[in-house]
C-alpha positions in Angstrom: 0.1 0.1 0.0 1.8 3.5 -1.1 1.2 6.7 0.7 -1.2 7.0 -2.8 -3.9 5.0 -1.8 -6.9 6.5 -1.4 -8.6 4.8 1.6 -11.5 2.4 1.0 -14.6 4.2 -1.1 -17.0 5.3 1.9 -15.2 4.9 4.4 -14.8 8.8 6.0 -18.5 8.2 5.3 -18.9 5.4 7.2 -17.5 7.0 10.3 -19.1 10.4 10.3 -22.0 8.5 10.3 -21.6 6.1 12.9 -20.3 9.0 15.3 -23.5 11.0 14.4 -25.3 8.4 15.9 -23.3 8.0 19.0 -23.5 11.7 18.9 -27.0 11.6 19.2 -27.9 8.8 22.0 -25.8 11.1 24.6 -25.8 15.1 26.0 -22.1 15.9 23.7 -22.9 19.4 23.8 -22.8 18.9 27.0 -19.9 17.3 27.9 -18.1 19.4 25.1 -18.8 22.9 27.1 -18.3 20.8 30.6 -14.9 20.2 29.4 -13.7 23.2 27.0 -15.1 25.1 30.7 -12.4 23.4 32.5 -9.1 24.6 30.7 -9.8 27.6 31.3 -10.2 27.7 35.4 -7.0 25.7 35.3 -5.0 26.8 33.5 -5.1 31.1 34.0 -4.1 30.5 38.0 -0.5 29.7 36.1 -0.1 31.1 33.2 2.3 33.8 32.9 1.7 37.3 31.3 4.2 38.9 29.3 3.2 42.6 28.3 6.8 43.6 26.3 9.6 43.3 29.2 6.6 42.6 31.7 6.1 38.7 32.9 2.6 39.6 35.2 2.7 36.3 37.0 -1.1 35.2 38.0 -0.6 32.1 40.4 -2.5 32.8 43.5 -2.5 31.3 46.4 -6.3 29.1 45.8 -4.0 27.3 42.7 -4.3 23.4 44.0 -8.1 24.2 43.9 -8.2 25.3 40.9 -6.7 23.0 39.4 -9.2 20.8 41.3 -11.4 21.8 40.3 -10.5 22.4 36.6 -10.0 18.6 36.9 -13.2 17.6 38.0 -14.6 19.9 35.8 -13.1 17.6 32.9 -13.4 14.2 34.2 -17.5 14.6 34.7 -17.2 16.2 30.5 -16.1 13.3 29.7 -18.9 11.6 32.5 -22.0 13.5 30.3 -19.9 11.8 27.3 -19.5 8.2 28.3 -22.4 7.6 31.5 -24.6 9.3 30.0 -26.9 7.8 32.2 -25.3 9.7 34.8 -26.5 13.7 33.5 -28.1 14.7 35.9 -25.8 14.4 39.1 -22.9 15.4 36.5 -24.7 18.7 35.3 -25.3 19.8 38.8 -22.1 19.2 40.1 -20.9 21.5 37.0 -22.6 24.2 38.0 -21.4 23.7 41.8 -18.3 23.4 40.9 -18.6 26.0 37.7 -20.1 28.8 40.6 -16.7 27.7 43.2 -15.0 28.6 40.6 -15.8 32.6 41.3 -13.8 33.3 43.6 -11.0 30.6 44.3 -10.2 30.6 40.6 -9.6 34.8 39.7 -13.7 35.3 38.7 -13.9 30.8 37.2 -10.8 31.3 34.9 -12.0 35.5 34.1 -15.9 34.9 33.2 -14.8 32.5 30.0 -14.2 28.8 31.6 -17.6 30.1 34.3 -19.5 30.4 31.7 -19.1 27.6 29.3 -19.5 24.9 32.3 -22.3 26.3 33.7 -24.2 26.3 29.9 -22.8 22.5 29.8 -23.7 22.0 33.1 -27.5 23.4 32.2 -27.7 21.7 29.0 -26.7 17.8 30.6 -29.6 18.8 33.1 -32.5 19.2 30.7 -30.6 16.9 28.4 -33.1 14.0 27.6 -33.5 11.2 25.3 -34.2 11.1 22.7 -37.4 8.3 21.4 -36.4 6.4 18.3 -39.2 6.3 15.7 -42.2 3.8 15.1 -41.3 0.7 12.5 -44.3 1.4 9.8 -46.6 -0.4 10.3 -49.2 -0.4 7.7 -48.2 -2.0 4.7 -50.8 -1.4 1.5 -53.1 1.0 4.2 -54.0 -2.7 5.5 -52.3 -2.9 9.4 -50.6 -5.8 10.4 -52.8 -7.6 12.6 -55.2 -7.1 9.1 -57.9 -3.7 10.1 -57.7 -1.6 8.0 -55.6 1.8 9.2 -57.3 4.0 10.4 -60.5 2.3 12.4 -59.5 3.2 16.6 -59.7 -0.7 18.5 -62.4 -1.2 20.4 -61.6 -1.0 24.2 -62.3 -5.0 26.1 -65.1 -5.9 27.2 -63.3 -6.5 30.8 -61.8 -3.5 30.7 -65.6 -1.6 31.0 -66.3 0.3 34.2 -62.5 -0.1 35.4 -61.2 3.1 36.8 -58.8 4.5 34.7 -55.9 4.9 36.9 -52.4 6.0 35.6 -50.2 7.0 38.5 -48.9 4.8 40.4 -50.6 4.7 43.3 -53.0 2.3 43.7 -53.2 -1.1 45.3 -55.1 -2.3 42.4 -51.7 -2.7 39.8 -50.1 -3.3 43.5 -47.6 -0.1 43.6 -48.9 -0.5 47.5 -48.8 3.6 47.7 -45.3 3.9 47.1 -44.1 5.4 44.2 -42.1 4.0 41.1 -38.3 6.0 40.7 -37.7 3.0 38.4 
């Protein structure tokens, strides 16, 4: 195989579509914003700003705290990508760490890290997994079970007169009056 040999045809498109499908099943942008917000928070307390021959050291006594906050934000960003079921916890933790970074880390990485972390945390808390598309149930005007499409099926006779309790707390459905958390 030489350097001039192109990649397999369609491989780039296939990888791009795989990445798009992976990205669509998790709070990708929330994780990215949280990670981007963590970088200036942990960088600025250790940075030296040069203005001509003048060096301005921005080291503070809270440098270790800033480093911890920044590293935790980056870890929370990766957690949002790879452990999508704890997005509420990671989002709330990112918001709290962003708020703590204001007094600890040079106004939250000069407000850049603070704003990115707040937006990422809010996106993580607000994210909900999408519903998969419903499969096509009709074939040529007929439903799969033989009834014509558009016809509403009648209620079962044994369900007539039963209360329609969807709260999940009715003893009739075995809930014992307690709410189910999952």
